[in-house]
N, C-alpha and C positions, 0 to 999 in steps of 0.2 A: 130454754130451760133444759137442764141436764137430767139424766136418768137418776140421780141420786136425789136431786130435789123433787122429782116427780114421786120416786118412791116415799120420800117423807111426806108428801101431799097425800099419798094413798094410805098413810098408816091409819089402822081403825077401820078399813073397808072390811078387811078379813076375806078370806076364801080365795081358792084358786084362781077365780075368775079375775079379780083384781090384779094378783100377781102377773097373770097372762096378759092382761092389758098393758101393764107396765112393761113387759119384755117386748111386747110388739111395738109400742112407742118408740123404745129404746133402739130398736132396730131400724125404725123408720128414720130416726135422727141420724144414726150411724151411716145409712145410705145415702142421705141427703148431704152429709158433711163433705162428701168426696168432691162433687161439682162446685159447692159453695166456696171451698177452699181454693180450687184450681181457678175459679174466676177471680177470685181476689188477687191471687198471686203474690200476696204480701208475706206468705210466711207465718200468719197467724196460727195459734195452735188450734183455735176452735173447739170442739167436742169430740170430734171423729179422730180415728187412726191416721189418717192423712195429714191432719194438722200437727200431730206429734211428730210424724217423720219429717215434715218440713221444719220444725224446731231444731230437730237434732243435726239436720244438714246445715242449718245457718250456723250452728255452735262449731261444727266442725271446720267450717270455712272461715272462722273469726281470725283476724289479724294477730299474729304473735311474732316476736322476734322479726321486726320489720328490717333490722339490718341483714338479715339472711334471705331476701327476696329479690336480689339482684341477679340477672341472667349471667351465665358462665361467661368468662373472659374469652375474647377472640381477637387475633391480630387481622382478621379479614376486613378490608377497607373497601369492598365493593358495594356497599349499601348506599341508600340515595342520600342520606344525612351527611355521611362523611365525604360523599362525592360533591355535594353542594358546597361544604366548606373548603375543600381543596380548590374547587373553582374559584372560590370568592379569594383564597389565599391567606386567610388569618382567621383565627378563632375569636369570637366574641364572648368575653367571659365577665361575669358579674361577681364583684369583689367588695370588701370593706377597705376604707382608706384611713379608718381611725382606730383599728384595733393594734395596740402596740403589739409588735413581733409576729402578728398573724397577716395583716395587710395594712401598710401604713406608709406615711412619707417621713423619712428621718431629716428633722430641720437641720442636724448636725453634719449631715452628709452633703456638703456643698458641691461636690463633684457631680453627683446625681441627685440634685434637689427635686426633680421633678417625677423620679422613679419610684414606683411603689415598691416595696419589699416586705417580706416576711414568710412564714411557713405556708400559708396558702398561695402566695404569689410565686413561690418556687414550684409548687405542685402544677399550677397553671401553665407555667414555662415548659414543666416536663412534658404535660400532655401535648403543648404545641410541638415541643420537638419530636415526639414520636409519630404524631399525626401528619405533619407539615414538614418534618425535617428541619424546623428553624425555631429555636425556643423563643425568639423574639417576635414571631408571627401571631401575637395577641394584640388584642384592643380591649382594654380593661373598662369597665363600666363601674364606677362606685355606687352601689345602691344601699339604701337603708335595709334594716332587719325586716321591716314589714312589708317592703317590695321585691323581695327575693322571688317569691312564686309568681306574681304578677309579670316580671321582668322575663321569667322563663316562658309562661303561657303566652305572652303577646309576641314572642320572637325576638325581643329587644336583645336577647344575649341566647348564645347556643348552650351554654352552661354558668352553673354558679358554683364558684369555690370560696364558701364565706361562712366557715364555722357553722354550717348547717346540719342540724340533727335529723337524723332519718326516723320519721314517726309513721305509724299508720295511717293517721290523718292525712299527712302530706302525701304519702304514696297514692292517694286518690286523686292527687291534682299534678304531681310530677313524678318523673322516674329518678331513682337513685343509684350510684354506683354501689359497689360493696364498700363497707366503712374503711376509712383512712386513718382515723383517730378516735380514740376512747377517752371520754372524759365524764363528767356528772356534775349536777347542779350544786353550787355552795353558796354560802352566805359570805359577803363582803362587808365589813363595818369599820369604823374607827378603833384604833387599838385602844382608846380610853373607854369603849363601849362596854356596857355590861351584857351584850349579847354573846350568847355562847355557841350559837349554830342554830340549825333549822329545828327549833323546838319552842318550849313554852316561853322562852326569853323574848320572843318576837311579840308577844302580847302587848298591844298598845303602841308598836311601833309602825313608823311609815316605811314601806318597802318599795323600792323601785324595780321596775323590770322593762325590757323591751317589748313593745307591742309586737304581737306575731311570733314571740319566742316561745320555746319550750317552758322556760322559766315561768313566763305569764300563765301558760296553759297549767302548770303545776300548781302555782299559787292560788289561781281560780277555782281548779278542782278541789284542792285540799280546804279552801275557805267554805265551798259549798257542801263538803263532806264532814265539815267540823273538826278535820284532823289539824286545822290551823286555827289558832285562837281568833274567836269573832271580833275581838277589838284590833286585831292586825289590820292596818290600812294599806291596801294594795293597789289603790286607785291611780297612783303615779306611774304612768306608762309614757315611753319615749320612742321615736323612731329608731335611734341609735343606742347601742349599748353604751357607748362611751359617754352619752349624755346623762346616764345613770350616775356615773363617778362624778361628773360635774355637779349634779343636783346633791350628792353626798357631800363634796366639798364645801358647797353653800349652805349645808345645813337644812336643806329642804326636806331631805329623807334621812332615815336612821340607819338604813342598810340597803345593800343592792343583793339580788338573787340573779345569778346567771351560771354559766359554765365555769367549773373550777379553773379550766386552763385560761379562758378569757379573765377571770377574777384574779389568777395570779399574775397576769402581764400587767392588770391595772394596779395591783399593789406594788409592783416594780416601778410603776410610774409615779407612785404617791407612797412615801415611806410612812405617813401618819394612818394608812388603813391596812388591815391585815384579812386574811381568811379566817372565818370562825366556824369550828366544827369541821366535821368530814363531809365529803360529798354524799348525797342522799339519793342519787340515781345512777344509771348506767346510760350514758348518751354517747350514740356513735354518730361521728360526722360524715357525710357522703357528699359526693359530687352530684348536685342536681341538674336535670336534664328534662327536656319537653316529653311527654307522654307519646309514644308511638316511635321514638327514635332509638330503637333497640340496637341498631347497629353500631351507633355512637356509644350506648351504655356498654355494650359489650366491648368495644374498643379501649374506652377508659378503663374498665376493670382489667384489660391487660396491661395498660401502663402502669397501674398501681401494682400489678405482680412484678413487673419489671422494676419498678422503682424501689420496691422492697429488697428484691434479690441483689440489685446493684450496690445497695448501701446508700442510695439517694435519699431515702426517707430518713434513715438514721442520721446522716450528715446535716440535713436541714433541721431536725429536731435538736441536734447538739448545738448548732449555730443559733437558732432562734429561741428554743424553749426551755432547753435544760437548766438554765440560770434561774428561772422562775418557778419550775416544778421541782419538788423534792426528788432525791435519788430513787426512792421506792415508789414512786408514782406509777399508776398502772398505765399512764399515758406514755411512759419512757419507751415502749416498743409498739409497733404498729399492730392492730388488732387482727386476729385470724379471720380470714374472710370465709364464709360459706356462701353456697348460691342455691337458688331455688331448683 
């Protein structure tokens, strides 16, 4: 019972005695609130001053700008995680094998038909080169979108380089490097479609997204919040992003929502589809690693610093992505890194 409610219940009593009683009871409640809040330890605001203080503290530590929460880069290789990798002699890296120009096998490249290639693959080789002095000292593991975090947490891979967006939710489960690529969510649909972008034109449409992706999270949140038309069907989810393009080609869905950079590559694969509207988020890709491996995280951040300075990042972008992204794309230069 709050002091306000108590005063309301006392209305009509009249006299100084009633007001004094109200003040005494209020003081008792204020004194009792401190141990109660401390015992709960859950940050609930309760009725006393201590509860309010806890609420302010929680707000101050809320996660914002998750791409800026990686530790500063370091070339030190004395940590236990890097030592174990060096002793083993190779990096274990989770990648995609179905994302055109990111991580894929080119069927036309008969000379290297078994080799993965693409922008993310180049980065994985660069990390191996700096840590192990051998760009080929990598064992790739093709993992679907929804298995990226489990693969890291189980120790199946040392790191994931797979168009993985840095988010506050994911930071609770894995560690991320500083961002190495900037993109945003976008809509992909047939050129003949009346869909105009991420807007009311999606009403009544069937949308595909990859399970465990930021696209699916955004669709679900917007549907719940009512900012996405209630008639929009977002129930179609697939393990791998490329499966959405297949569903679109088969007419099983009307559009795909995914990262704009991935969507551009898919449009390059299929001339009957195109990007609709502009990107509606800012998404930063990072290299994901296991929590508690700060020595590896810092070392990867140093690799990214060196990769940008040497021109390696730009050369890889020009080779793999410039043809599918517009010249004025915000993705055309590496994002600026900020550290915690």
